[in-house]
C-alpha positions, 0 to 999 in steps of 0.5 A, a space after each residue: 754872868 749876864 743878869 736876867 733881863 725882863 725887857 726882851 728888847 730883841 724879841 721877834 728878831 732872828 740872827 746868825 752867830 758864827 764863831 762859838 768854839 766853847 764857853 770862853 768864846 766871844 761869840 758865846 758871850 754874844 749869843 747868850 746876850 742876844 738870847 737873853 734879850 729875846 732873839 732867836 738864834 742860828 749857830 754854827 760849829 767849825 767841824 765834828 771835832 768842835 761839835 761836842 763843845 758847841 752842841 750843849 751851848 746851842 741847846 742852852 740857847 734853844 737854837 733851832 738851827 745848828 750847822 757845821 761851818 768852816 768858811 774855808 770849805 767851799 759851799 758850807 757858808 752858802 749851805 748855812 744861809 740856804 737853811 736860814 732862807 728855807 726855815 726863816 726866810 729872813 734875818 735881822 743880824 749876823 755876828 761874825 766872830 772868827 779869825 785865823 792865821 797859820 802859826 808860822 804866818 802869825 808868829 813871823 814878821 809881816 815882811 816875811 809872811 808867805 803868800 799862802 799864809 797871807 791869803 789864808 789869813 785874809 780869806 778867813 779873817 776878812 773875806 768871810 765877813 764880806 761874803 756873809 754880808 753878801 749872803 745876808 743882804 737879801 734876807 734883811 728885808 726890813 734892815 738889820 745889823 752885821 757885826 764883826 770882831 776886831 782889835 786895836 792892833 789894826 790901828 797901832 802896832 801891837 807886839 806879836 799881833 803881826 799879820 793879824 793886825 793887817 787883816 783886822 785893818 782890812 776888815 775894818 775898812 770893809 766894814 766902812 765900805 759895806 756900811 756905805 753900800 748897805 746903809 740905804 737898805 737899813 742895814 747897819 755894820 759894826 766892828 766891835 773892838 773889845 780888847 784882848 780876852 783869854 779865848 782859845 783863838 788868842 792863845 796862838 799869840 806869843 806872850 799873850 799873858 803879857 798883853 793881857 796884863 798891859 791891857 788891864 793896866 792901861 784900860 780906862 777902868 783898869 780892868 778887862 772886859 768879859 765875853 758877857 760885857 762884849 755880848 751885851 754891848 753888841 746886842 744893844 746895837 742890834 736894837 732898832 734904837 741904834 739905827 743911826 749908828 753904823 760903819 764904826 769901830 766900837 771900842 768897849 772899855 779895854 778895847 784900846 790902850 791909853 798911850 804913854 
């Protein structure tokens, strides 16, 4: 649980959080933390099927903007940013916490990945962040921060992570290039690597319980982080005091393995 925070460090800031599926989502931990620190939030839900799970969370956040967003559907992402432009006219941060790969693509060998599955994996897991950065740039008139979620499987081979490791490697590279391009405008960019968490998205990875156990054994504190831990660490990076940190992959305890 996120403790009560008296210092509203992000009061007056407004941000978009993409990726809340339910109360186990990393994006929910981030949204709770940003709100606890005083930020005003816009949130999205994937589709009508997801809405009943997300609507009560959006209400708890007192979010004035709640919209559907499937980044694979042309125009939906642009519609979200159009609404933010009309209602707020500015934006201070964006949290991109989505990734997807078709089951047959994710669970197969990288060398066997079908073209369509590879393109869909990259489109949703990587290109959508690049597009969000493009749309957010003109709204970040006083600078801002862009966040995306990654995993250590981008750097090292992790059993069963497969093509998602390729996608996350591309995502982290995009973070560095976007940070260099937007840095002069005061826009910071971070990839947050929290290690494995038991989210709905992670359930598609074979032998995931074994991965969780291994991560707990080899994390520096010998424990797994929670979505609230990830949320608070992410939220602090949105503060103006973190303005000189950008283009990094931020490993939260448990975000990498101690190698044997």
